[in-house]
C-alpha positions in Angstrom: 0.0 0.0 0.0 1.1 3.5 -0.8 0.2 6.2 1.7 0.6 9.9 1.0 0.0 13.2 3.0 0.2 16.7 1.6 0.0 19.8 3.7 0.4 23.3 2.2 0.1 26.4 4.3 0.2 30.0 3.2 0.0 33.4 4.9 -2.9 35.6 3.8 -2.9 39.4 3.5 -3.9 39.8 7.2 -1.0 37.6 8.4 -3.2 34.5 9.1 -2.2 31.0 8.1 -4.4 29.4 5.5 -4.3 25.8 4.4 -4.3 25.6 0.6 -4.1 21.9 0.6 -4.8 19.2 3.2 -4.9 15.8 1.5 -4.2 12.2 2.5 -4.7 8.7 1.3 -3.7 5.3 2.7 -2.6 4.6 6.2 -2.6 8.2 7.4 -5.3 10.8 7.7 -4.8 14.6 8.2 -7.0 16.8 10.3 -7.0 20.5 11.0 -7.1 21.0 14.8 -6.4 24.7 15.1 -5.8 27.9 13.2 -2.3 26.8 12.3 -2.3 23.3 13.8 -2.6 19.9 12.1 -2.7 16.4 13.4 -1.9 13.2 11.5 -4.1 10.2 12.4 -3.2 6.7 11.7 -6.0 4.8 10.0 -4.0 1.5 9.6 -0.7 0.0 10.6 2.2 0.7 8.3 4.5 0.5 6.6 3.8 -3.2 6.3 6.4 -5.1 4.3 7.3 -3.0 1.3 4.6 -0.3 1.9 5.6 3.3 1.5 4.5 6.5 3.3 5.3 9.9 1.9 4.6 13.1 3.8 5.0 16.4 2.0 4.8 19.7 3.9 5.2 23.2 2.3 5.0 26.3 4.5 4.8 29.5 2.5 6.5 32.8 3.4 5.3 34.2 6.7 3.0 31.3 7.6 3.1 29.4 10.9 2.4 25.6 11.1 2.5 23.0 13.8 2.2 19.3 12.8 1.8 16.5 15.3 0.6 12.9 15.4 -2.0 11.1 17.4 -0.5 7.6 17.8 2.7 5.8 16.9 3.5 4.5 13.5 4.0 0.7 13.7 6.1 -1.0 11.0 5.3 -4.7 10.5 6.8 -7.4 8.4 4.8 -8.4 5.3 4.0 -11.8 3.9 6.8 -11.4 1.4 10.3 -9.8 2.1 10.5 -6.1 1.5 11.7 -2.8 2.7 9.2 -0.3 4.0 9.8 3.4 3.1 9.0 6.4 5.2 9.8 9.7 3.4 9.3 13.3 4.5 9.9 16.3 2.2 9.7 19.6 3.9 10.0 23.2 2.5 9.9 26.3 4.8 10.0 29.6 3.0 11.2 33.1 4.2 10.0 34.1 7.7 7.9 31.0 7.9 7.7 28.8 11.1 7.3 25.0 11.3 7.1 22.8 14.4 7.0 19.1 13.3 6.8 16.4 15.9 5.4 13.2 14.5 4.9 10.2 16.9 7.5 7.5 17.2 8.1 5.0 14.4 8.0 1.5 16.1 10.1 -1.0 14.1 8.8 -4.4 15.1 10.7 -7.7 14.9 11.5 -8.9 11.4 10.5 -5.6 9.7 12.9 -3.5 7.7 12.3 0.2 7.3 14.3 3.0 5.5 13.3 6.5 6.5 14.4 9.7 4.7 13.8 13.3 5.7 14.7 16.2 3.4 14.4 19.8 4.5 14.7 22.9 2.3 14.6 26.1 4.5 15.0 29.8 3.7 17.6 31.8 5.6 15.0 33.5 7.8 12.8 30.3 8.3 12.4 28.7 11.7 12.1 25.0 12.0 12.0 22.5 14.9 11.8 18.9 13.7 11.6 15.9 16.1 12.1 12.3 15.0 11.7 9.3 17.2 12.4 5.6 16.4 11.9 2.7 18.7 13.3 -0.7 17.8 10.6 -3.1 18.9 7.6 -2.9 21.2 7.8 -3.6 24.9 10.3 -6.4 25.6 10.5 -7.2 21.8 13.6 -7.3 19.7 13.3 -4.7 17.0 13.7 -5.0 13.3 16.2 -3.2 11.0 16.0 0.5 10.4 18.1 3.0 8.5 17.4 6.8 8.7 18.8 9.6 6.5 18.3 13.3 7.4 19.3 16.1 5.0 18.9 19.8 5.4 19.7 22.8 3.2 19.4 26.4 4.3 19.3 29.1 1.6 20.4 26.6 -1.0 23.5 25.4 1.0 23.8 22.0 2.6 24.1 22.1 6.4 23.3 18.6 7.4 23.9 15.1 6.0 23.4 12.4 8.6 22.7 8.7 8.5 21.7 6.6 11.5 20.7 2.9 11.7 19.7 0.1 14.0 23.3 -1.1 14.0 24.6 2.3 15.2 21.9 2.3 18.0 23.0 -1.2 19.1 26.7 -0.2 19.0 26.1 2.9 21.1 24.1 0.9 23.7 26.7 -1.9 23.8 29.5 0.6 24.3 27.7 2.4 27.2 26.3 -0.8 28.8 29.2 -3.2 28.0 26.8 -5.8 26.8 24.7 -6.8 23.8 21.3 -5.1 23.5 18.7 -6.1 20.9 16.3 -3.2 21.1 16.8 0.5 21.7 15.6 3.9 20.6 16.8 7.2 19.1 15.5 10.7 19.3 16.7 13.5 16.9 15.8 17.1 17.2 16.8 19.5 14.4 16.5 23.3 14.9 17.1 25.8 12.2 16.7 29.5 12.0 16.9 32.4 14.5 15.7 30.3 17.4 18.9 28.2 18.0 21.2 31.3 18.2 23.0 30.4 21.4 26.1 28.2 21.2 25.6 25.3 23.7 28.2 25.4 26.5 27.7 21.6 27.3 27.7 19.3 24.3 27.0 15.9 25.8 25.1 14.4 28.8 24.4 10.7 29.2 23.6 9.4 25.8 22.5 12.9 24.4 24.7 15.2 22.3 24.3 18.5 20.5 26.2 19.6 17.4 26.2 23.1 15.9 25.5 23.4 12.2 27.1 25.7 9.7 23.8 27.7 9.4 23.8 28.4 13.2 21.2 25.7 13.8 21.6 22.6 16.0 21.1 18.9 15.8 20.5 17.1 19.1 20.6 13.3 19.2 20.0 10.8 22.0 20.2 7.0 22.1 18.6 5.0 24.9 17.3 1.6 25.9 13.8 3.2 25.6 12.3 6.4 24.1 11.7 7.6 27.6 15.4 7.2 28.5 16.5 9.0 25.3 14.1 11.9 25.9 15.2 12.2 29.5 18.9 12.7 28.5 17.9 15.3 26.0 15.9 17.2 28.5 18.7 17.0 31.0 21.1 18.4 28.4 18.7 21.3 27.7 18.4 22.0 31.4 22.2 22.0 31.9 22.8 24.4 29.1 20.0 26.7 30.3 21.5 26.7 33.8 25.0 27.5 32.3 23.6 30.3 30.2 21.8 31.8 33.1 25.0 31.6 35.2 27.0 33.2 32.4 24.5 36.0 32.0 24.5 36.6 35.7 28.2 36.9 35.7 28.0 39.5 32.9 25.2 41.4 34.4 25.4 41.2 38.2 22.6 42.6 40.3 23.3 45.8 42.0 23.2 45.8 45.8 20.1 47.2 47.3 
């Protein structure tokens, strides 16, 4: 089965976000849930076997859009061998804002999934994109997964990254000194004026943050579970916020009363 979602948002003459296209077919449905808010609703499991899911999001100049999901995407093996495809193609124009946080992709045992995310952003665009992958359900060995993330800003490449189930296993084995069959990864990409502060702390637990050439950041965390991976990312954010506040306090001390 081939599933496809298209979301096109534009800014009208009064500065309001208008949806010029909301369309879906297959295993995903799309619902407008606010003035500039959209939810994706799973209508069936997928990808199953060699199924494909394609999500296309275009945010026009000045528009604001938030896209979230209702439930996890569960990849299952098919009756015949095949690789499932999950593809996201995202365009964010000048002065546009996009927050994209789809639910986790659960790669169940014996399934094989390739995911690919391509971002084309203008120089003044703001983007926060969160991707989550869990290898297996509770106490289940996961299948195989390969993820590719690419981002261009103002026509220049700023990110080319590939992750896989093998790299997740390797990271967990290195940290835990044993073999681990499942695991999870969370990636958070931020582009535009928002991530303007250089992080003072680059790693915490399994989480790390890297500065991109555009001034954006890529945060990645690997854990035995999604909850563990998210926890380390939150702790890293907290530590950097505390360091920033301490630094600002040193530069701008309060005057004695």
